Structures are given as C-alpha cells and as structure tokens.
N, C-alpha and C positions, 0 to 999 in steps of 0.2 A: 342229528339223527335222519334226516334225508339220505345220507350219504350211505347210511348202513342198512335202510329199506332197498336201497337201489341195488345195493351188493348182496343182499340176501335174494333179491329177485333174479338177479342176473345170474348169481351161484347155482339156484334152482332151475334156471332156465339151459345152462350150461350141462349140470349133471342130467336132465332128462332129455338133452340133447335134441332142444327145441330151435329150429332155425330163426334168425339169423346167428343168434348166441353161439351154436353148436359149433360153427367155424370161426370166431373168435379166437386169440390167443387168450391164455390165462391170465397173461399180464393185465390185458384189459378188462378183463370180468372181474379180478381182484383189485383193480383200482380205486373204485369207490371205498374200500375198507382202509385203504391207506390214507385217502382224502379223509376219511373221517377220523382216523388217528391224529392227523394234521389239525384237523380242525378243533378237538377236544385240546391238544397241547396248546393251539394258539388261545382258545377262549380260556382256559386256565391261567396262561403266563400273562395275558393282556389284562387280567381282572374284570374280563367279561361276564363271565359265570356270577362272579360276586356281585357286582353291579345288577343284573338281573333279578338276583334274590333279594336283593336290599330292597330295589322299585318292588316287587311283588309284596314284600313284606310291608312297605311303607303305604300301599294300597289296600291291605287288608287291615292294617290298625286306622287308616282314615276311615274306610267304609265302616268299621266297628265304631268309631267316635261317632261318624253319621247317625248311624242306626240308635244310638243313646241318646243323643241330642234330640231326635225326633221323638222317642219315647217320652222325653220328658218334657217336650213342647218348645223346644231352644232351635229358633230358625238357624239353618246352616248358613257359615259366611260363604259369600258367592265370589270373594274375591282372593281365589288362589292363584 
C-alpha cells in the first residue's frame, strides 16, 4: 500500500511539474506502481495475505471469548 501512495504522490508531482520530480524520467516516477504489483503478486503467491487474515480472525475470536468470559466472571487463562 505504501508503494501505491508513493506512486500517486510522485505522479501528481510530475503532472504538476514540481521540482525535482519534474525533471525525473517517467520510468522512475512510475516505478512504485510496478513495485506495488510485484508486492501484491508475492504476497498472494506466498500465502502472506491469507496468514495475516487468519491471524486477524484469530485475534477477533480470542477477544470475543475473553469478553464473554469476563462478562460471566470466569478468569482468563494467562498461559497462552
């Protein structure tokens, strides 16, 4: 996501002809978009995206369980 943001900023600076980006080649200005595509391809191919989604789901599940246990007065297990 950072590559996409940097690419948009550089693109806007190049379009508005703000120095020093105005003198850079278009290849350099558009490079962050290529890096973003490469990152997303790697993240999907390696399973990184799925692992992060599963970790977030597990954290939400654990928070929900802890909240329910606190509501009925059961102490949480601290040995995780």
